[in-house]
Backbone as JSON Lines, residues from 0, in Angstrom:
{"i":0,"aa":"X","n":[0.85,-1.17,0.0],"ca":[0.0,0.0,0.0],"c":[0.89,1.23,0.0]}
{"i":1,"aa":"X","n":[0.48,2.22,-0.75],"ca":[1.28,3.41,-0.96],"c":[1.07,4.4,0.17]}
{"i":2,"aa":"X","n":[2.06,4.52,1.05],"ca":[1.94,5.42,2.21],"c":[2.07,6.88,1.81]}
{"i":3,"aa":"X","n":[2.58,7.17,0.61],"ca":[2.72,8.56,0.18],"c":[1.39,9.12,-0.32]}
{"i":4,"aa":"X","n":[0.46,8.24,-0.68],"ca":[-0.84,8.67,-1.19],"c":[-1.7,9.14,-0.03]}
{"i":5,"aa":"X","n":[-2.29,10.32,-0.19],"ca":[-3.17,10.84,0.86],"c":[-4.61,10.47,0.53]}
{"i":6,"aa":"X","n":[-5.4,10.28,1.55],"ca":[-6.8,9.96,1.34],"c":[-7.1,8.51,1.65]}
{"i":7,"aa":"X","n":[-8.2,8.05,1.11],"ca":[-8.64,6.68,1.34],"c":[-7.81,5.74,0.48]}
{"i":8,"aa":"X","n":[-7.29,4.7,1.08],"ca":[-6.51,3.7,0.36],"c":[-7.42,2.69,-0.34]}
{"i":9,"aa":"X","n":[-8.45,2.24,0.4],"ca":[-9.44,1.33,-0.18],"c":[-10.72,1.38,0.62]}
{"i":10,"aa":"X","n":[-11.8,0.93,-0.04],"ca":[-13.12,0.81,0.58],"c":[-13.56,-0.63,0.41]}
{"i":11,"aa":"X","n":[-14.05,-1.23,1.49],"ca":[-14.57,-2.59,1.45],"c":[-15.96,-2.62,2.06]}
{"i":12,"aa":"X","n":[-16.85,-3.37,1.47],"ca":[-18.13,-3.71,2.09],"c":[-18.07,-5.2,2.33]}
{"i":13,"aa":"X","n":[-18.17,-5.58,3.6],"ca":[-17.98,-6.96,4.0],"c":[-19.22,-7.44,4.75]}
{"i":14,"aa":"X","n":[-19.66,-8.66,4.43],"ca":[-20.79,-9.25,5.15],"c":[-20.29,-9.76,6.5]}
{"i":15,"aa":"X","n":[-21.23,-10.09,7.38],"ca":[-20.85,-10.63,8.7],"c":[-20.13,-11.96,8.57]}
{"i":16,"aa":"X","n":[-20.33,-12.66,7.45],"ca":[-19.66,-13.93,7.21],"c":[-18.26,-13.75,6.61]}
{"i":17,"aa":"X","n":[-17.89,-12.51,6.35],"ca":[-16.56,-12.23,5.82],"c":[-16.48,-12.21,4.31]}
{"i":18,"aa":"X","n":[-17.61,-12.22,3.62],"ca":[-17.61,-12.15,2.16],"c":[-17.55,-10.69,1.72]}
{"i":19,"aa":"X","n":[-16.68,-10.41,0.77],"ca":[-16.54,-9.06,0.26],"c":[-17.65,-8.8,-0.75]}
{"i":20,"aa":"X","n":[-18.45,-7.78,-0.49],"ca":[-19.56,-7.44,-1.38],"c":[-19.2,-6.29,-2.33]}
{"i":21,"aa":"X","n":[-18.21,-5.49,-1.95],"ca":[-17.72,-4.42,-2.8],"c":[-16.3,-4.12,-2.36]}
{"i":22,"aa":"X","n":[-15.42,-3.93,-3.31],"ca":[-14.03,-3.58,-2.99],"c":[-13.56,-2.55,-4.02]}
{"i":23,"aa":"X","n":[-13.12,-1.42,-3.54],"ca":[-12.61,-0.36,-4.41],"c":[-11.23,0.02,-3.91]}
{"i":24,"aa":"X","n":[-10.23,-0.09,-4.78],"ca":[-8.84,0.16,-4.4],"c":[-8.38,1.46,-5.04]}
{"i":25,"aa":"X","n":[-7.83,2.35,-4.24],"ca":[-7.35,3.63,-4.74],"c":[-5.84,3.69,-4.79]}
{"i":26,"aa":"X","n":[-5.18,2.6,-4.42],"ca":[-3.74,2.49,-4.54],"c":[-3.45,1.21,-5.31]}
{"i":27,"aa":"X","n":[-2.4,1.2,-6.1],"ca":[-2.1,0.0,-6.88],"c":[-1.54,-1.12,-5.99]}
{"i":28,"aa":"X","n":[-2.23,-2.24,-5.98],"ca":[-1.78,-3.43,-5.26],"c":[-1.98,-4.63,-6.17]}
{"i":29,"aa":"X","n":[-1.07,-5.6,-6.08],"ca":[-1.3,-6.81,-6.84],"c":[-2.33,-7.69,-6.12]}
{"i":30,"aa":"X","n":[-2.78,-8.74,-6.77],"ca":[-3.87,-9.55,-6.23],"c":[-3.49,-10.2,-4.89]}
{"i":31,"aa":"X","n":[-2.24,-10.6,-4.75],"ca":[-1.79,-11.23,-3.51],"c":[-1.86,-10.23,-2.34]}
{"i":32,"aa":"X","n":[-1.41,-9.0,-2.57],"ca":[-1.46,-7.96,-1.53],"c":[-2.9,-7.6,-1.17]}
{"i":33,"aa":"X","n":[-3.76,-7.54,-2.19],"ca":[-5.18,-7.25,-1.93],"c":[-5.82,-8.34,-1.09]}
{"i":34,"aa":"X","n":[-5.56,-9.57,-1.45],"ca":[-6.14,-10.7,-0.7],"c":[-5.68,-10.69,0.75]}
{"i":35,"aa":"X","n":[-4.39,-10.41,0.96],"ca":[-3.88,-10.36,2.33],"c":[-4.51,-9.2,3.1]}
{"i":36,"aa":"X","n":[-4.64,-8.05,2.46],"ca":[-5.26,-6.89,3.12],"c":[-6.71,-7.21,3.5]}
{"i":37,"aa":"X","n":[-7.46,-7.84,2.6],"ca":[-8.85,-8.2,2.88],"c":[-8.92,-9.18,4.05]}
{"i":38,"aa":"X","n":[-8.07,-10.19,4.04],"ca":[-8.05,-11.17,5.15],"c":[-7.74,-10.49,6.48]}
{"i":39,"aa":"X","n":[-6.71,-9.66,6.49],"ca":[-6.31,-8.97,7.72],"c":[-7.43,-8.08,8.25]}
{"i":40,"aa":"X","n":[-7.99,-7.27,7.35],"ca":[-9.02,-6.32,7.75],"c":[-10.28,-7.06,8.22]}
{"i":41,"aa":"X","n":[-10.68,-8.08,7.47],"ca":[-11.87,-8.87,7.88],"c":[-11.68,-9.45,9.27]}
{"i":42,"aa":"X","n":[-10.54,-10.02,9.52],"ca":[-10.28,-10.63,10.83],"c":[-10.35,-9.59,11.95]}
{"i":43,"aa":"X","n":[-9.82,-8.4,11.7],"ca":[-9.82,-7.36,12.73],"c":[-11.22,-6.8,12.97]}
{"i":44,"aa":"X","n":[-11.95,-6.53,11.9],"ca":[-13.22,-5.84,12.0],"c":[-14.34,-6.77,12.47]}
{"i":45,"aa":"X","n":[-14.47,-7.92,11.85],"ca":[-15.58,-8.82,12.15],"c":[-15.46,-9.39,13.56]}
{"i":46,"aa":"X","n":[-14.26,-9.67,13.98],"ca":[-14.06,-10.27,15.3],"c":[-14.1,-9.27,16.45]}
{"i":47,"aa":"X","n":[-14.21,-8.01,16.16],"ca":[-14.15,-6.97,17.19],"c":[-15.53,-6.77,17.83]}
{"i":48,"aa":"X","n":[-15.59,-6.75,19.15],"ca":[-16.88,-6.51,19.83],"c":[-17.48,-5.15,19.46]}
{"i":49,"aa":"X","n":[-18.79,-5.1,19.34],"ca":[-19.46,-3.88,18.86],"c":[-19.37,-2.73,19.85]}
{"i":50,"aa":"X","n":[-19.09,-3.0,21.12],"ca":[-18.99,-1.94,22.12],"c":[-17.68,-1.16,22.02]}
{"i":51,"aa":"X","n":[-16.7,-1.7,21.31],"ca":[-15.41,-1.03,21.17],"c":[-15.46,-0.03,20.01]}
{"i":52,"aa":"X","n":[-14.47,0.85,19.96],"ca":[-14.47,1.91,18.94],"c":[-14.29,1.34,17.54]}
{"i":53,"aa":"X","n":[-14.61,2.15,16.53],"ca":[-14.58,1.72,15.14],"c":[-13.32,2.16,14.4]}
{"i":54,"aa":"X","n":[-12.23,2.36,15.13],"ca":[-10.96,2.73,14.53],"c":[-9.9,1.76,15.02]}
{"i":55,"aa":"X","n":[-9.06,1.32,14.1],"ca":[-7.94,0.46,14.47],"c":[-6.71,0.87,13.65]}
{"i":56,"aa":"X","n":[-5.55,0.73,14.25],"ca":[-4.33,0.94,13.49],"c":[-3.97,-0.36,12.81]}
{"i":57,"aa":"X","n":[-3.55,-0.25,11.56],"ca":[-3.16,-1.4,10.76],"c":[-2.0,-0.98,9.87]}
{"i":58,"aa":"X","n":[-0.86,-1.64,10.04],"ca":[0.36,-1.27,9.34],"c":[0.62,0.22,9.57]}
{"i":59,"aa":"X","n":[0.77,1.0,8.49],"ca":[0.99,2.44,8.64],"c":[-0.29,3.23,8.41]}
{"i":60,"aa":"X","n":[-1.43,2.59,8.61],"ca":[-2.72,3.21,8.3],"c":[-3.69,3.03,9.45]}
{"i":61,"aa":"X","n":[-4.89,3.58,9.26],"ca":[-5.99,3.35,10.19],"c":[-7.13,2.7,9.42]}
{"i":62,"aa":"X","n":[-7.8,1.8,10.07],"ca":[-9.0,1.2,9.52],"c":[-10.18,1.86,10.25]}
{"i":63,"aa":"X","n":[-11.11,2.39,9.47],"ca":[-12.31,3.04,10.02],"c":[-13.5,2.3,9.43]}
{"i":64,"aa":"X","n":[-14.43,1.88,10.27],"ca":[-15.58,1.15,9.76],"c":[-16.83,1.45,10.55]}
{"i":65,"aa":"X","n":[-17.94,1.11,9.95],"ca":[-19.24,1.23,10.6],"c":[-20.08,0.06,10.11]}
{"i":66,"aa":"X","n":[-20.81,-0.54,11.04],"ca":[-21.68,-1.65,10.66],"c":[-23.1,-1.14,10.5]}
{"i":67,"aa":"X","n":[-23.69,-1.47,9.37],"ca":[-25.1,-1.18,9.09],"c":[-25.75,-2.51,8.76]}
{"i":68,"aa":"X","n":[-26.7,-2.93,9.6],"ca":[-27.4,-4.21,9.43],"c":[-26.37,-5.33,9.32]}
{"i":69,"aa":"X","n":[-26.33,-6.03,8.2],"ca":[-25.42,-7.18,8.08],"c":[-24.14,-6.85,7.34]}
{"i":70,"aa":"X","n":[-23.88,-5.57,7.07],"ca":[-22.69,-5.19,6.32],"c":[-21.77,-4.27,7.11]}
{"i":71,"aa":"X","n":[-20.49,-4.5,6.95],"ca":[-19.46,-3.61,7.48],"c":[-18.96,-2.75,6.33]}
{"i":72,"aa":"X","n":[-19.01,-1.44,6.51],"ca":[-18.47,-0.49,5.54],"c":[-17.11,-0.06,6.08]}
{"i":73,"aa":"X","n":[-16.05,-0.42,5.37],"ca":[-14.69,-0.26,5.87],"c":[-13.88,0.64,4.95]}
{"i":74,"aa":"X","n":[-13.13,1.58,5.55],"ca":[-12.17,2.36,4.78],"c":[-10.8,2.24,5.43]}
{"i":75,"aa":"X","n":[-9.78,2.29,4.62],"ca":[-8.4,2.33,5.1],"c":[-7.88,3.72,4.78]}
{"i":76,"aa":"X","n":[-7.42,4.44,5.81],"ca":[-7.01,5.83,5.64],"c":[-5.6,6.04,6.2]}
{"i":77,"aa":"X","n":[-5.05,7.2,5.92],"ca":[-3.76,7.6,6.47],"c":[-3.86,7.75,7.99]}
{"i":78,"aa":"X","n":[-2.75,7.52,8.68],"ca":[-2.74,7.69,10.14],"c":[-3.07,9.11,10.56]}
{"i":79,"aa":"X","n":[-2.75,10.07,9.71],"ca":[-2.96,11.48,10.06],"c":[-4.36,11.98,9.73]}
{"i":80,"aa":"X","n":[-5.15,11.18,9.0],"ca":[-6.51,11.6,8.63],"c":[-7.43,11.57,9.84]}
{"i":81,"aa":"X","n":[-8.49,12.37,9.78],"ca":[-9.49,12.45,10.84],"c":[-10.49,11.3,10.68]}
{"i":82,"aa":"X","n":[-10.56,10.45,11.69],"ca":[-11.44,9.28,11.64],"c":[-12.91,9.66,11.56]}
{"i":83,"aa":"X","n":[-13.29,10.72,12.26],"ca":[-14.69,11.12,12.3],"c":[-15.18,11.59,10.92]}
{"i":84,"aa":"X","n":[-14.32,12.24,10.18],"ca":[-14.68,12.65,8.82],"c":[-14.95,11.42,7.97]}
{"i":85,"aa":"X","n":[-14.14,10.4,8.15],"ca":[-14.32,9.18,7.35],"c":[-15.55,8.39,7.79]}
{"i":86,"aa":"X","n":[-15.89,8.46,9.06],"ca":[-17.16,7.87,9.49],"c":[-18.33,8.6,8.82]}
{"i":87,"aa":"X","n":[-18.21,9.92,8.7],"ca":[-19.25,10.7,8.02],"c":[-19.32,10.37,6.54]}
{"i":88,"aa":"X","n":[-18.18,10.15,5.91],"ca":[-18.16,9.76,4.49],"c":[-18.85,8.41,4.31]}
{"i":89,"aa":"X","n":[-18.56,7.47,5.21],"ca":[-19.23,6.16,5.16],"c":[-20.74,6.35,5.3]}
{"i":90,"aa":"X","n":[-21.14,7.16,6.27],"ca":[-22.57,7.39,6.51],"c":[-23.22,8.06,5.29]}
{"i":91,"aa":"X","n":[-22.52,8.99,4.69],"ca":[-23.02,9.67,3.49],"c":[-23.26,8.66,2.37]}
{"i":92,"aa":"X","n":[-22.3,7.76,2.15],"ca":[-22.43,6.72,1.13],"c":[-23.63,5.82,1.41]}
{"i":93,"aa":"X","n":[-23.8,5.44,2.67],"ca":[-24.92,4.59,3.06],"c":[-26.25,5.32,2.83]}
{"i":94,"aa":"X","n":[-26.3,6.59,3.17],"ca":[-27.53,7.36,2.95],"c":[-27.89,7.44,1.47]}
{"i":95,"aa":"X","n":[-26.89,7.63,0.61],"ca":[-27.16,7.67,-0.83],"c":[-27.65,6.3,-1.3]}
{"i":96,"aa":"X","n":[-27.02,5.22,-0.84],"ca":[-27.48,3.88,-1.19],"c":[-28.91,3.66,-0.73]}
{"i":97,"aa":"X","n":[-29.21,4.1,0.5],"ca":[-30.57,3.96,1.05],"c":[-31.59,4.69,0.19]}
{"i":98,"aa":"X","n":[-31.27,5.9,-0.19],"ca":[-32.22,6.67,-1.01],"c":[-32.39,6.05,-2.39]}
{"i":99,"aa":"X","n":[-31.31,5.54,-2.95],"ca":[-31.39,4.97,-4.29],"c":[-32.17,3.65,-4.28]}
{"i":100,"aa":"X","n":[-31.8,2.75,-3.37],"ca":[-32.42,1.43,-3.34],"c":[-33.69,1.39,-2.49]}
{"i":101,"aa":"X","n":[-33.93,2.43,-1.69],"ca":[-35.08,2.39,-0.79],"c":[-34.82,1.4,0.34]}
{"i":102,"aa":"X","n":[-34.07,1.82,1.34],"ca":[-33.66,0.97,2.45],"c":[-32.79,-0.19,1.95]}
{"i":103,"aa":"X","n":[-31.57,0.13,1.6],"ca":[-30.63,-0.82,0.98],"c":[-30.38,-2.03,1.89]}
{"i":104,"aa":"X","n":[-30.22,-3.18,1.26],"ca":[-29.85,-4.4,2.0],"c":[-28.74,-5.09,1.22]}
{"i":105,"aa":"X","n":[-28.2,-6.12,1.83],"ca":[-27.07,-6.83,1.23],"c":[-27.43,-7.39,-0.15]}
{"i":106,"aa":"X","n":[-28.64,-7.89,-0.31],"ca":[-29.06,-8.45,-1.6],"c":[-29.08,-7.39,-2.71]}
{"i":107,"aa":"X","n":[-29.44,-6.15,-2.37],"ca":[-29.41,-5.08,-3.35],"c":[-27.99,-4.92,-3.9]}
{"i":108,"aa":"X","n":[-27.02,-5.0,-3.02],"ca":[-25.63,-4.83,-3.44],"c":[-25.11,-6.04,-4.21]}
{"i":109,"aa":"X","n":[-25.62,-7.21,-3.89],"ca":[-25.2,-8.42,-4.6],"c":[-25.73,-8.4,-6.03]}
{"i":110,"aa":"X","n":[-27.03,-8.12,-6.18],"ca":[-27.65,-8.19,-7.5],"c":[-27.46,-6.93,-8.33]}
{"i":111,"aa":"X","n":[-27.11,-5.83,-7.7],"ca":[-26.9,-4.56,-8.4],"c":[-25.52,-4.0,-8.09]}
{"i":112,"aa":"X","n":[-24.52,-4.86,-8.07],"ca":[-23.18,-4.43,-7.67],"c":[-22.65,-3.31,-8.57]}
{"i":113,"aa":"X","n":[-22.98,-3.36,-9.86],"ca":[-22.51,-2.32,-10.78],"c":[-23.07,-0.95,-10.4]}
{"i":114,"aa":"X","n":[-24.29,-0.91,-9.9],"ca":[-24.88,0.36,-9.47],"c":[-24.21,0.84,-8.18]}
{"i":115,"aa":"X","n":[-23.89,-0.1,-7.29],"ca":[-23.22,0.27,-6.04],"c":[-21.84,0.87,-6.34]}
{"i":116,"aa":"X","n":[-21.12,0.28,-7.29],"ca":[-19.82,0.83,-7.69],"c":[-20.0,2.21,-8.31]}
{"i":117,"aa":"X","n":[-21.01,2.35,-9.13],"ca":[-21.25,3.64,-9.79],"c":[-21.56,4.71,-8.75]}
{"i":118,"aa":"X","n":[-22.38,4.38,-7.76],"ca":[-22.71,5.33,-6.7],"c":[-21.45,5.69,-5.91]}
{"i":119,"aa":"X","n":[-20.64,4.68,-5.59],"ca":[-19.39,4.94,-4.86],"c":[-18.49,5.88,-5.67]}
{"i":120,"aa":"X","n":[-18.45,5.67,-6.99],"ca":[-17.62,6.54,-7.83],"c":[-18.15,7.97,-7.89]}
{"i":121,"aa":"X","n":[-19.45,8.14,-7.68],"ca":[-20.0,9.49,-7.63],"c":[-19.71,10.16,-6.28]}
{"i":122,"aa":"X","n":[-19.61,9.36,-5.22],"ca":[-19.32,9.89,-3.88],"c":[-17.83,10.16,-3.72]}
{"i":123,"aa":"X","n":[-17.0,9.18,-4.1],"ca":[-15.56,9.3,-3.94],"c":[-14.87,9.29,-5.3]}
{"i":124,"aa":"X","n":[-13.9,10.15,-5.45],"ca":[-13.09,10.17,-6.66],"c":[-11.63,10.08,-6.23]}
{"i":125,"aa":"X","n":[-10.99,9.01,-6.64],"ca":[-9.58,8.79,-6.3],"c":[-9.34,8.83,-4.79]}
{"i":126,"aa":"X","n":[-10.29,8.3,-4.03],"ca":[-10.13,8.24,-2.59],"c":[-10.44,9.51,-1.84]}
{"i":127,"aa":"X","n":[-10.98,10.5,-2.52],"ca":[-11.35,11.77,-1.89],"c":[-12.84,12.01,-2.1]}
{"i":128,"aa":"X","n":[-13.47,12.66,-1.14],"ca":[-14.88,12.97,-1.25],"c":[-15.1,13.9,-2.45]}
{"i":129,"aa":"X","n":[-15.95,13.46,-3.36],"ca":[-16.2,14.24,-4.58],"c":[-17.47,15.06,-4.46]}
{"i":130,"aa":"X","n":[-18.54,14.46,-3.99],"ca":[-19.83,15.14,-3.96],"c":[-20.48,14.97,-2.6]}
{"i":131,"aa":"X","n":[-20.87,16.08,-1.99],"ca":[-21.5,16.02,-0.67],"c":[-23.02,16.07,-0.75]}
{"i":132,"aa":"X","n":[-23.56,16.46,-1.88],"ca":[-25.01,16.58,-2.02],"c":[-25.62,15.25,-2.46]}
{"i":133,"aa":"X","n":[-26.46,14.69,-1.6],"ca":[-27.14,13.44,-1.95],"c":[-28.06,13.66,-3.15]}
{"i":134,"aa":"X","n":[-28.73,14.81,-3.19],"ca":[-29.64,15.11,-4.31],"c":[-28.87,15.16,-5.63]}
{"i":135,"aa":"X","n":[-27.72,15.77,-5.62],"ca":[-26.91,15.87,-6.85],"c":[-26.47,14.49,-7.32]}
{"i":136,"aa":"X","n":[-26.05,13.66,-6.39],"ca":[-25.62,12.3,-6.74],"c":[-26.78,11.52,-7.34]}
{"i":137,"aa":"X","n":[-27.94,11.58,-6.69],"ca":[-29.1,10.85,-7.19],"c":[-29.57,11.4,-8.54]}
{"i":138,"aa":"X","n":[-29.44,12.7,-8.75],"ca":[-29.8,13.3,-10.03],"c":[-28.86,12.79,-11.13]}
{"i":139,"aa":"X","n":[-27.58,12.73,-10.83],"ca":[-26.59,12.24,-11.81],"c":[-26.86,10.77,-12.14]}
{"i":140,"aa":"X","n":[-27.15,9.97,-11.13],"ca":[-27.43,8.55,-11.35],"c":[-28.7,8.39,-12.18]}
{"i":141,"aa":"X","n":[-29.7,9.18,-11.88],"ca":[-30.96,9.12,-12.63],"c":[-30.73,9.49,-14.1]}
{"i":142,"aa":"X","n":[-29.97,10.54,-14.35],"ca":[-29.71,10.93,-15.74],"c":[-28.87,9.87,-16.46]}
{"i":143,"aa":"X","n":[-27.95,9.24,-15.76],"ca":[-27.15,8.16,-16.35],"c":[-28.05,6.98,-16.73]}
{"i":144,"aa":"X","n":[-28.99,6.65,-15.85],"ca":[-29.91,5.55,-16.15],"c":[-30.8,5.89,-17.34]}
{"i":145,"aa":"X","n":[-31.23,7.15,-17.43],"ca":[-32.04,7.59,-18.58],"c":[-31.26,7.44,-19.88]}
{"i":146,"aa":"X","n":[-29.98,7.81,-19.84],"ca":[-29.13,7.65,-21.02],"c":[-29.0,6.19,-21.41]}
{"i":147,"aa":"X","n":[-28.8,5.33,-20.42],"ca":[-28.67,3.9,-20.7],"c":[-29.95,3.33,-21.29]}
{"i":148,"aa":"X","n":[-31.09,3.74,-20.74],"ca":[-32.37,3.25,-21.25],"c":[-32.61,3.74,-22.67]}
{"i":149,"aa":"X","n":[-32.31,5.0,-22.94],"ca":[-32.53,5.52,-24.29],"c":[-31.57,4.89,-25.29]}
{"i":150,"aa":"X","n":[-30.34,4.61,-24.88],"ca":[-29.4,3.97,-25.79],"c":[-29.78,2.5,-26.01]}
{"i":151,"aa":"X","n":[-30.32,1.85,-24.99],"ca":[-30.77,0.46,-25.15],"c":[-31.98,0.42,-26.07]}
{"i":152,"aa":"X","n":[-32.88,1.41,-25.93],"ca":[-34.04,1.49,-26.81],"c":[-33.62,1.76,-28.24]}
{"i":153,"aa":"X","n":[-32.63,2.59,-28.43],"ca":[-32.12,2.89,-29.76],"c":[-31.46,1.69,-30.41]}
{"i":154,"aa":"X","n":[-30.81,0.88,-29.58],"ca":[-30.16,-0.33,-30.12],"c":[-31.21,-1.31,-30.61]}
{"i":155,"aa":"X","n":[-32.34,-1.38,-29.9],"ca":[-33.41,-2.28,-30.32],"c":[-33.99,-1.84,-31.66]}
{"i":156,"aa":"X","n":[-34.09,-0.53,-31.85],"ca":[-34.67,-0.01,-33.09],"c":[-33.74,-0.24,-34.26]}
{"i":157,"aa":"X","n":[-32.43,-0.33,-34.0],"ca":[-31.49,-0.54,-35.08],"c":[-31.55,-1.96,-35.63]}
{"i":158,"aa":"X","n":[-31.98,-2.88,-34.84],"ca":[-31.97,-4.28,-35.29],"c":[-33.07,-4.59,-36.25]}
């Protein structure tokens, strides 16, 4: 993991069983390093009692997470970053998912993973908060879906 890079190193959505439902990497890692990072983080986060704080030091970074229902939303950040800001970023992402899916659940993310990635890309850009307005994000997603539907309709007419 690149310690010179500022911001979020990676975002993971992990089920209580330890299955990764979404993984977004903002630093270049090979598959072996990613797998080890996921194993390490899963073991630390899932096994931790809920009464303890949601910040842990890991290597030269901090792991910040929040559990919503059956999913852990995890970010890996610089040691110097503010943990509370990253908890707010996680909460912001969850609120956008909730508004889009209407009370998001793990199955929504499994069957619509491409939409979850797209929403994450609208919230975070290169590991930094891109958009703070939930309305703006949902408007962008809605217009993107309209474009996809119109292009799919146009493709049908061409055949």
